[in-house]
C-alpha positions in Angstrom: -12.3 -1.0 20.4 -12.2 3.1 19.6 -9.3 1.8 17.1 -10.0 0.4 13.4 -7.1 -1.2 11.3 -8.1 0.2 7.7 -6.7 -1.6 4.3 -7.8 -1.2 1.0 -6.4 -2.5 -2.4 -7.5 -0.1 -5.6 -7.3 -0.5 -9.0 -7.2 3.1 -11.6 -7.3 3.3 -15.1 -6.6 7.3 -16.2 -7.3 8.3 -19.9 -5.7 11.3 -19.9 -7.1 12.9 -23.4 -6.3 16.3 -22.0 -2.5 15.4 -21.0 -3.2 16.9 -17.6 -0.8 14.8 -16.3 1.6 14.6 -19.1 1.5 11.0 -19.6 -1.5 9.8 -22.1 -2.8 6.6 -20.4 -1.9 4.9 -17.2 -3.4 1.9 -15.3 -2.1 0.2 -12.3 -3.0 -0.3 -8.7 -2.6 0.7 -5.2 -2.4 -0.1 -1.4 -3.4 1.5 1.6 -3.3 0.5 5.2 -3.5 2.9 8.2 -5.2 3.6 11.5 -8.6 5.6 12.7 -9.3 5.8 16.0 -12.2 7.9 17.9 -10.5 8.1 21.0 -12.8 10.8 22.5 -16.9 10.8 21.6 -16.2 13.9 18.9 -13.2 13.5 17.7 -11.6 11.0 15.1 -8.3 10.6 13.5 -6.6 8.7 11.0 -3.1 8.2 9.5 -2.2 6.3 6.2 0.2 5.3 3.9 -0.2 4.4 0.3 1.6 2.5 -2.0 0.8 2.8 -5.7 2.8 1.3 -9.5 0.9 0.6 -12.6 1.8 1.6 -16.4 3.3 5.0 -17.7 2.7 6.0 -13.8 5.7 5.7 -11.2 5.8 3.6 -8.4 5.3 6.0 -5.3 3.8 6.3 -1.9 1.5 8.9 -0.7 1.3 9.9 3.7 -2.1 11.2 4.6 -3.5 12.6 8.1 -6.6 13.3 8.7 -8.7 14.8 11.7 -12.6 15.1 12.3 -14.6 16.9 14.4 -18.4 15.1 15.2 -20.8 18.3 15.5 -24.2 15.6 15.8 -24.7 12.5 15.2 -24.6 12.8 11.6 -22.5 16.0 11.3 -19.2 16.3 11.2 -16.0 18.7 10.5 -12.6 17.4 8.8 -9.4 18.5 7.8 -6.9 16.3 5.7 -3.0 17.0 4.4 -1.9 14.7 2.3 1.7 14.3 0.6 3.2 12.4 -2.6 5.9 12.6 -4.9 3.7 14.8 -7.1 2.0 17.0 -4.9 1.0 18.3 -1.1 -2.7 19.0 -0.6 -4.7 20.0 2.3 -8.2 20.0 2.3 -11.2 20.5 5.0 -14.7 18.8 4.5 -18.4 18.4 5.9 -19.9 15.1 6.1 -23.1 14.2 7.0 -23.6 10.2 7.8 -27.1 8.6 6.8 
């Protein structure tokens, strides 16, 4: 009862006028599958894998892990890690649920 299967399908459309990615325009889709669980009252975690593909974009996979501590009912702090062929990212955030 404290674990959820998460499935997401998305579409992206990038118009890279400044050639930040060096690809011009790109579009495609992504599919994400993962689990999110809250085994303790104040702690939540998630693990996900994403596949993406499209025009002018090499297909690839991205994995992500996240952990979240719920300070109170609406406020939580999180840490995230994402790894793909292009980048590795660490992030922290504060979330307010309303």
